[in-house]
C-alpha positions in Angstrom: 137.8 -74.4 -88.3 139.1 -75.1 -91.8 137.3 -78.4 -92.1 134.0 -76.9 -90.9 134.3 -74.0 -93.3 135.0 -76.4 -96.2 132.2 -78.9 -95.3 129.5 -76.5 -94.1 129.9 -73.2 -95.8 131.8 -73.3 -99.1 129.5 -74.0 -102.0 130.7 -76.4 -104.7 131.4 -73.8 -107.3 134.1 -72.0 -109.1 134.7 -68.3 -108.5 135.3 -66.0 -111.5 138.3 -64.3 -109.8 140.2 -63.9 -106.6 138.2 -60.9 -105.5 134.9 -62.8 -105.8 136.4 -65.7 -103.8 137.8 -63.4 -101.1 134.5 -61.7 -100.6 132.7 -65.1 -100.3 135.3 -66.3 -97.8 135.0 -63.0 -95.8 131.3 -63.6 -95.5 131.8 -67.3 -94.5 134.3 -66.3 -91.7 131.8 -63.6 -90.5 129.0 -66.2 -90.3 131.3 -68.7 -88.6 132.3 -66.2 -86.0 129.0 -64.4 -85.5 126.1 -66.8 -86.3 127.2 -70.4 -85.8 127.1 -71.6 -82.2 129.9 -73.9 -81.2 129.5 -76.9 -78.9 133.0 -76.5 -77.4 132.2 -72.8 -76.6 129.1 -73.8 -74.5 126.9 -73.3 -77.6 128.0 -69.6 -78.0 129.3 -68.1 -81.2 133.1 -67.3 -81.1 132.3 -63.6 -81.0 130.1 -63.9 -77.9 132.4 -66.3 -76.2 135.3 -63.9 -76.8 133.4 -61.0 -75.2 131.9 -63.0 -72.4 133.5 -62.3 -69.0 134.4 -65.1 -66.7 135.2 -68.7 -67.4 133.2 -70.8 -69.9 132.4 -74.4 -68.9 134.9 -76.7 -70.4 133.4 -78.8 -73.2 136.5 -80.4 -74.7 138.7 -83.3 -73.8 142.4 -83.2 -73.1 144.4 -84.6 -76.0 147.4 -86.6 -75.0 150.4 -86.7 -77.2 152.4 -89.8 -77.3 155.6 -88.8 -78.7 158.4 -91.2 -78.3 161.9 -89.8 -78.0 164.1 -90.3 -81.0 167.1 -92.5 -80.2 170.4 -91.3 -81.6 
């Protein structure tokens, strides 16, 4: 989510103060959750996916961790 927000939503500008930045980020998160469809959520927004009953089709891969035990 952070990478998408940084690359798609945050404009390349400086904010005058923290309040201005916080308001902009609140609007960005609202758009991310309510307007932008997500491939891995079956092209639904997170808000709609969260309120949808039943199981969504799986559109992600399993990630395998290959962690080797540390020898002591």
